[in-house]
C-alpha positions as CSV (number, residue, x, y, z in Angstrom):
1,M,-30.4,450.8,135.0
2,T,-27.8,452.7,132.3
3,K,-24.2,450.7,132.5
4,V,-21.0,452.2,131.8
5,K,-18.0,450.3,130.5
6,V,-15.0,451.6,132.7
7,V,-11.7,450.2,130.8
8,G,-8.8,449.7,133.5
9,A,-8.4,449.5,136.7
10,G,-5.4,451.9,138.3
11,L,-5.7,455.3,140.0
12,A,-8.3,456.8,137.4
13,G,-9.9,454.2,136.6
14,S,-11.1,453.2,140.2
15,E,-11.5,456.0,140.8
16,A,-14.0,456.5,137.3
17,A,-15.9,452.9,138.2
18,W,-16.2,454.0,142.0
19,Q,-17.9,457.3,141.4
20,L,-19.9,456.4,139.2
21,A,-21.5,453.3,141.0
22,Q,-21.8,455.4,144.1
23,R,-24.2,457.5,142.3
24,G,-26.5,454.6,141.5
25,V,-25.2,453.7,137.9
26,A,-23.7,450.5,137.1
27,V,-20.3,450.0,136.2
28,E,-18.6,447.4,134.1
29,L,-14.7,447.7,134.7
30,Y,-12.7,446.2,132.8
31,E,-8.7,444.9,133.8
32,M,-6.6,443.2,132.3
33,K,-4.5,441.3,135.2
34,P,-4.3,439.1,136.1
35,R,-4.1,437.8,132.8
36,K,-2.1,439.9,131.2
37,M,0.9,441.6,133.1
38,T,3.0,444.2,131.5
39,P,6.7,444.7,132.7
40,A,6.3,447.3,135.5
41,H,3.1,446.0,137.1
42,H,3.9,442.9,139.7
43,A,0.7,442.7,141.4
44,D,-2.7,441.9,140.4
45,T,-4.9,444.5,142.7
46,F,-6.0,447.1,141.1
47,A,-4.6,451.3,141.7
48,E,-1.2,449.4,141.4
49,L,1.5,451.9,142.4
50,V,4.4,451.3,139.8
51,C,6.3,454.6,140.7
52,S,6.9,456.1,143.4
53,N,4.5,455.5,147.4
54,S,4.5,459.1,147.2
55,F,1.0,461.1,146.4
56,R,3.6,464.6,147.1
57,G,3.5,467.4,149.0
58,D,-0.1,468.3,151.4
59,R,0.0,471.4,152.1
60,L,-2.5,473.4,150.5
61,E,-0.1,476.3,149.7
62,N,1.4,473.4,147.2
63,A,-0.9,472.7,144.0
64,V,-1.1,469.3,145.0
65,G,-1.8,469.7,147.8
66,L,-5.0,472.2,147.5
67,L,-6.0,469.0,144.6
68,K,-5.6,466.0,147.5
69,E,-8.3,468.3,150.0
70,E,-10.7,469.0,146.8
71,L,-10.6,465.1,147.1
72,R,-11.4,464.8,150.0
73,R,-13.8,466.9,150.7
74,L,-15.6,465.5,146.8
75,G,-15.3,461.8,148.1
76,S,-12.6,460.6,146.4
77,L,-11.8,457.0,146.6
78,I,-8.3,456.8,145.9
79,L,-7.2,459.3,149.0
80,T,-10.0,457.9,151.0
81,C,-7.6,454.6,151.0
82,A,-4.4,456.8,150.1
83,E,-5.0,458.7,154.0
84,A,-6.3,454.8,155.3
85,T,-2.8,453.5,154.8
86,R,-0.6,456.8,154.9
87,V,2.8,455.9,156.1
88,E,5.0,458.4,157.9
89,A,6.9,460.9,155.3
90,G,7.4,465.0,156.5
91,G,5.1,467.5,154.7
92,C,3.6,464.6,152.2
93,L,1.4,462.0,151.9
94,A,3.0,458.6,151.1
95,V,1.4,455.4,151.4
96,D,1.9,451.7,151.7
97,R,2.2,450.5,149.2
98,Q,0.5,447.0,149.3
99,G,-2.2,448.0,151.7
100,F,-3.7,451.0,149.9
101,S,-3.8,448.8,146.5
102,Q,-5.2,446.1,148.6
103,M,-7.9,448.2,149.7
104,V,-9.0,450.3,147.1
105,T,-9.5,446.4,145.3
106,E,-11.5,445.0,147.8
107,K,-14.0,448.3,148.0
108,I,-14.6,447.9,144.0
109,R,-15.1,444.2,144.2
110,S,-17.3,444.4,147.2
111,H,-19.2,448.0,145.4
112,P,-22.9,446.4,144.6
113,N,-23.1,448.4,141.7
114,I,-19.5,447.6,139.7
115,T,-18.6,443.9,138.4
116,V,-15.2,442.8,137.2
117,V,-14.6,442.1,134.1
118,E,-11.1,440.3,133.6
119,E,-10.3,440.4,130.1
120,E,-7.9,442.7,127.6
121,L,-10.1,445.0,125.7
122,T,-9.1,445.3,122.5
123,R,-10.8,447.7,121.0
124,V,-12.8,450.8,121.6
125,P,-16.6,450.1,123.2
126,E,-19.5,451.8,122.0
127,G,-20.1,454.4,124.7
128,P,-21.0,454.9,127.6
129,V,-17.1,454.1,128.4
130,I,-14.6,455.4,130.1
131,I,-11.4,454.3,128.9
132,A,-8.6,455.2,132.1
133,T,-6.4,452.2,130.6
134,G,-3.1,454.8,131.6
135,P,0.6,455.1,130.1
136,L,1.1,451.1,130.2
137,T,-1.8,450.6,127.4
138,S,-1.7,447.5,125.0
139,D,-0.2,447.6,122.1
140,A,-3.6,446.2,120.9
141,L,-5.9,449.0,122.8
142,S,-3.1,452.0,121.6
143,E,-3.9,450.6,118.2
144,A,-7.4,450.8,118.4
145,I,-7.1,453.5,119.9
146,G,-5.1,455.3,117.2
147,A,-7.0,454.3,114.5
148,Y,-10.5,455.2,116.9
149,F,-9.1,458.9,116.4
150,G,-7.4,458.9,112.8
151,E,-4.4,460.1,114.5
152,D,-0.9,458.8,116.0
153,Y,-0.7,458.9,119.5
154,L,2.2,461.4,121.4
155,H,4.9,459.7,123.9
156,F,7.0,460.1,126.4
157,Y,9.6,457.6,129.2
158,D,8.8,457.2,132.9
159,A,10.7,455.5,135.2
160,A,10.2,454.0,138.3
161,A,12.5,454.5,141.3
162,P,14.4,451.1,143.4
163,L,13.7,450.0,146.3
164,V,16.1,448.9,149.5
165,T,15.4,446.9,152.9
166,A,15.9,449.4,156.2
167,E,18.3,446.4,157.6
168,S,20.5,446.8,154.7
169,V,21.4,450.2,155.7
170,D,24.0,451.7,157.8
171,M,22.8,454.1,159.9
172,T,26.4,454.9,161.3
173,K,26.2,456.8,157.5
174,A,22.9,458.0,157.5
175,W,20.4,460.0,159.8
176,W,16.2,460.9,160.8
177,Q,15.4,464.3,159.7
178,S,12.7,465.9,157.3
179,R,13.8,468.5,155.7
180,Y,13.3,471.6,157.3
181,D,12.6,469.6,160.0
182,R,9.4,470.1,158.4
183,G,6.6,467.2,160.7
184,T,8.0,463.9,161.9
185,P,12.1,463.0,160.9
186,D,10.5,460.6,158.3
187,Y,13.3,460.6,155.6
188,V,16.6,458.2,156.2
189,N,19.8,460.4,155.1
190,C,22.6,459.2,153.5
191,S,24.8,461.9,153.4
192,M,27.9,462.5,150.4
193,N,31.5,464.7,150.7
194,K,32.5,465.9,147.0
195,E,34.7,463.6,146.6
196,E,31.9,460.7,147.0
197,Y,29.7,462.5,145.1
198,D,31.9,463.5,142.5
199,A,33.0,459.6,141.8
200,F,29.8,458.8,141.6
201,V,28.4,461.0,139.5
202,R,31.3,460.1,136.9
203,E,30.6,456.1,137.6
204,L,26.7,457.2,136.5
205,I,27.0,459.2,133.6
206,S,29.0,456.5,132.2
207,A,27.0,453.1,133.6
208,Q,25.4,451.0,130.9
209,E,21.3,451.3,130.5
210,A,19.2,448.7,129.5
211,E,17.6,448.6,126.2
212,V,14.1,450.7,126.1
213,H,13.5,450.7,122.2
214,G,12.9,454.2,120.6
215,F,14.4,455.8,124.3
216,E,15.9,458.8,123.8
217,D,16.8,462.1,126.7
218,K,14.2,464.2,124.6
219,N,11.4,462.2,125.3
220,V,11.6,461.9,128.9
221,F,8.8,463.7,131.1
222,E,10.6,466.5,133.5
223,G,8.8,465.4,136.3
224,C,9.7,461.6,136.4
225,M,13.5,462.1,134.8
226,P,16.0,458.9,135.9
227,V,18.7,460.1,137.5
228,E,21.6,458.9,134.4
229,V,19.9,461.5,132.1
230,M,20.0,464.5,135.0
231,A,23.6,463.3,135.2
232,R,24.3,463.9,131.9
233,R,22.8,468.3,132.2
234,G,26.0,469.0,134.0
235,P,28.0,468.1,137.5
236,D,25.6,469.8,140.0
237,T,22.5,469.5,138.3
238,L,22.3,466.0,140.9
239,R,22.5,468.3,143.3
240,F,20.5,470.8,143.3
241,G,17.9,468.1,142.9
242,P,17.2,464.9,144.2
243,L,20.4,465.1,146.2
244,K,19.9,468.4,146.8
245,P,21.4,468.9,150.7
246,V,19.5,472.3,151.2
247,G,17.0,472.7,154.9
248,L,19.3,469.1,156.4
249,I,22.3,469.5,158.5
250,D,24.6,466.1,159.1
251,P,24.2,465.3,163.3
252,A,28.1,463.9,162.9
253,T,29.4,467.4,161.4
254,G,27.2,469.7,162.5
255,K,26.7,471.3,158.5
256,E,24.8,470.5,155.7
257,P,26.1,468.2,153.9
258,Y,27.6,468.7,149.9
259,A,25.0,465.7,148.4
260,V,22.2,463.8,150.0
261,A,20.2,460.8,149.1
262,Q,17.0,460.7,150.6
263,L,15.0,457.1,151.5
264,R,11.1,457.7,152.2
265,Q,9.4,454.7,153.8
266,D,8.0,452.0,150.8
267,N,5.4,450.0,153.4
268,S,3.9,450.6,157.2
269,A,6.0,447.8,158.3
270,K,9.0,450.3,158.0
271,S,11.0,447.5,156.6
272,I,11.2,449.0,152.6
273,Y,12.7,452.2,151.8
274,N,12.8,454.0,148.3
275,L,15.1,456.0,147.1
276,V,13.6,459.0,146.1
277,G,13.7,460.7,143.1
278,F,16.4,457.8,141.8
279,Q,14.4,456.8,139.0
280,T,16.7,455.1,136.6
281,H,16.5,452.9,133.5
282,L,20.6,451.6,134.2
283,K,20.7,448.0,133.7
284,F,19.9,446.2,137.0
285,P,23.6,444.9,137.9
286,E,24.5,448.5,136.8
287,Q,21.8,450.0,139.3
288,K,23.5,448.0,142.7
289,R,27.3,449.0,141.0
290,V,26.7,452.1,140.9
291,F,23.8,453.4,144.2
292,S,25.8,451.3,146.3
293,M,29.0,454.4,145.7
294,I,27.0,456.4,148.4
295,P,28.5,455.7,151.1
296,A,25.3,454.2,153.6
297,L,24.0,452.4,150.9
298,R,27.4,450.2,150.4
299,N,25.9,447.1,151.1
300,A,22.1,447.5,150.5
301,E,20.1,445.0,149.5
302,F,17.8,445.6,146.4
303,V,14.6,444.2,146.6
304,R,13.0,445.9,143.4
305,Y,15.3,447.9,141.0
306,G,14.3,450.8,138.8
307,V,12.4,450.4,135.4
308,M,11.8,452.2,132.5
309,H,8.2,452.3,130.7
310,R,6.3,454.1,127.8
311,N,4.1,456.9,128.9
312,T,1.5,456.9,126.1
313,F,-0.7,459.7,126.0
314,L,-3.3,461.9,123.6
315,Q,-3.2,465.3,121.7
316,S,-5.8,465.8,124.1
317,P,-6.3,469.5,123.3
318,K,-7.5,468.4,120.2
319,L,-9.6,464.9,120.8
320,L,-11.3,465.6,123.9
321,D,-13.7,468.4,126.0
322,R,-13.4,469.9,129.5
323,F,-15.3,466.8,130.9
324,Y,-12.5,464.6,129.4
325,R,-14.9,463.4,126.5
326,D,-14.4,463.0,122.5
327,R,-15.0,465.8,121.3
328,R,-17.1,463.4,118.9
329,N,-18.9,461.4,120.9
330,P,-19.5,462.5,124.8
331,L,-20.4,458.8,125.4
332,V,-16.2,457.8,125.1
333,A,-14.8,459.3,127.4
334,F,-11.0,458.8,128.7
335,A,-9.4,460.0,132.4
336,G,-5.5,459.6,133.5
337,Q,-2.0,459.6,132.6
338,M,-3.3,458.9,129.0
339,T,-5.3,462.0,128.8
340,G,-1.8,464.6,129.9
341,V,-2.5,464.7,133.3
342,E,0.7,464.0,135.0
343,G,0.7,462.3,138.6
344,Y,-1.8,459.8,140.8
345,V,-3.6,463.0,141.8
346,E,-4.0,464.5,139.0
347,S,-5.0,461.1,137.1
348,A,-7.1,460.2,140.3
349,A,-8.9,463.6,139.6
350,S,-9.3,463.0,135.8
351,G,-11.3,459.8,137.2
352,F,-13.4,461.7,139.5
353,L,-14.3,464.3,136.7
354,A,-14.7,462.2,133.5
355,A,-17.4,460.0,136.1
356,V,-19.3,462.6,137.5
357,A,-19.6,463.8,133.8
358,M,-20.4,460.3,132.4
359,A,-23.1,460.0,135.1
360,A,-25.0,463.4,134.9
361,Q,-24.9,463.0,131.5
362,V,-26.8,459.2,131.4
363,Q,-28.5,460.4,134.4
364,G,-30.4,463.5,132.2
365,R,-28.4,465.7,134.9
366,P,-26.8,469.3,134.6
367,L,-23.3,468.8,133.4
368,P,-20.6,469.5,136.7
369,E,-19.3,473.0,136.0
370,F,-15.6,473.1,138.3
371,P,-14.5,476.4,137.2
372,K,-10.6,477.1,136.4
373,E,-10.5,478.5,140.1
374,T,-10.6,474.9,141.1
375,A,-7.5,472.8,140.7
376,I,-9.8,470.0,139.1
377,G,-11.2,472.5,136.3
378,A,-7.4,474.1,135.3
379,L,-6.3,470.5,135.5
380,S,-9.8,470.0,133.3
381,L,-9.3,473.2,131.2
382,Y,-5.6,472.7,130.3
383,I,-5.8,469.6,129.0
384,S,-8.8,470.8,126.3
385,D,-7.1,473.7,125.7
386,E,-7.2,474.1,122.1
387,N,-5.1,477.4,121.8
388,I,-1.9,475.1,123.2
389,T,0.5,473.9,120.1
390,H,2.8,471.9,121.7
391,F,1.2,469.8,124.3
392,Q,3.0,468.5,126.5
393,P,2.2,466.2,130.4
394,M,0.9,468.4,133.1
395,N,1.3,468.5,137.3
396,V,-1.2,470.6,138.5
397,N,0.1,473.8,139.4
398,F,-0.8,477.2,140.8
399,S,0.0,478.8,137.4
400,I,-2.9,477.0,135.4
401,I,-5.3,478.1,138.5
402,S,-6.5,481.5,138.4
403,P,-5.3,484.7,139.7
404,L,-6.7,486.4,142.6
405,G,-8.1,489.9,141.2
406,Q,-5.3,491.4,144.4
407,R,-1.9,491.3,144.4
408,I,-0.4,489.3,147.2
409,R,3.1,489.7,147.4
410,K,4.7,486.9,149.7
411,K,3.9,483.3,147.4
412,A,2.7,481.4,150.3
413,E,0.2,483.9,151.4
414,K,-1.2,484.2,147.6
415,N,-1.2,479.9,147.1
416,L,-2.7,479.9,150.1
417,A,-5.3,482.8,149.4
418,I,-5.7,481.3,145.9
419,A,-6.6,477.3,147.9
420,N,-9.2,478.9,149.4
421,R,-10.9,480.5,146.8
422,S,-11.5,477.1,146.0
423,L,-12.0,475.3,148.3
424,A,-15.0,477.1,149.1
425,I,-16.5,477.2,145.6
426,I,-16.0,472.8,146.3
427,D,-18.2,473.3,149.4
428,R,-20.5,474.8,148.0
429,M,-20.7,472.5,145.5
430,V,-20.7,469.5,147.5
431,E,-23.7,470.9,149.4
432,A,-25.9,471.2,146.0
433,G,-25.3,467.3,145.6
434,I,-23.0,467.2,142.8
């Protein structure tokens, strides 16, 4: 039996190992935890969620909702475990952080075709191999990958939001509601009036930041921007971002608040909540001081503070093909955020495609042709587009998927038509035995 190495047991690596194993390929899964941890890791389980516990929107009119549905129909390990550990989050798919990671770990470790090797690799192995060590690739392996390609990585900085205990939130100054009342009322909404908001922004801008080597505002990924960086862009930036009050009504006043901080359930016991969109790299005492200025969080108990870490990614359009393989050596593939896909679901999708392509390659079968009409295909074609001159990490979105051949004026209807077209293609691929 051909053996494929998978390096890294994050979302992409776990998905890749599973898909290879499910296709009868023997897998050696290399993971440096628990022997070696990074500052952002807290557990020794696989597929650890170091940022939010949300997989984002779940509606087909949303591109990431389409990507999730594609992966569901294709038998994704990550989506299976996410659904099994789901917690209430309105129109989003959010999970019990620990339960999700534990389930992925148990499934990987119990698969007869997967051997887990607890070891840090410090070189790029000979193929067949899929490297999926993510944004937190160790310095040694990062240097080895740079030497392997003969050029420097690009990089940007990513941030995780704080967690607070549910019992410490003052519910006399907060209420339950999902935006626009979609789904069940799953978010705790902590309102601020104009005076409170203005004071909060002033302190946020002047608060002391933790030192992060090489950090500059320009290196921050737009989709996971620290709140203090947003605050520096203008006094109302937060009110149009994570503190937007649109679609929410404060029952105490019967009106839309001036600004709202939302808390989302982070575990199945509903005892821990995260501050939605509050990624930060403030010093820990400053996080407690400034975030406690939100009235409902005045006495909040923080069980984890926000952290900042470097995300490293390849200049993939120059280096990788549409199957996430090294253009020079197709038996060496990469997956996850290091390829320039951004987001949990996108990382899992890259691991899925890299694995099914590698399985087909080592078994002598045709490579899976995911067209640009699908979200999975569009994402892989984006990261491998040699015409891109200034490559930046990308969340899945409808603009990279092939447009319809007809005009539909309403955006939601157009997006739904694109999604239905994609899912029809995916269903045909499943029937053909991808």
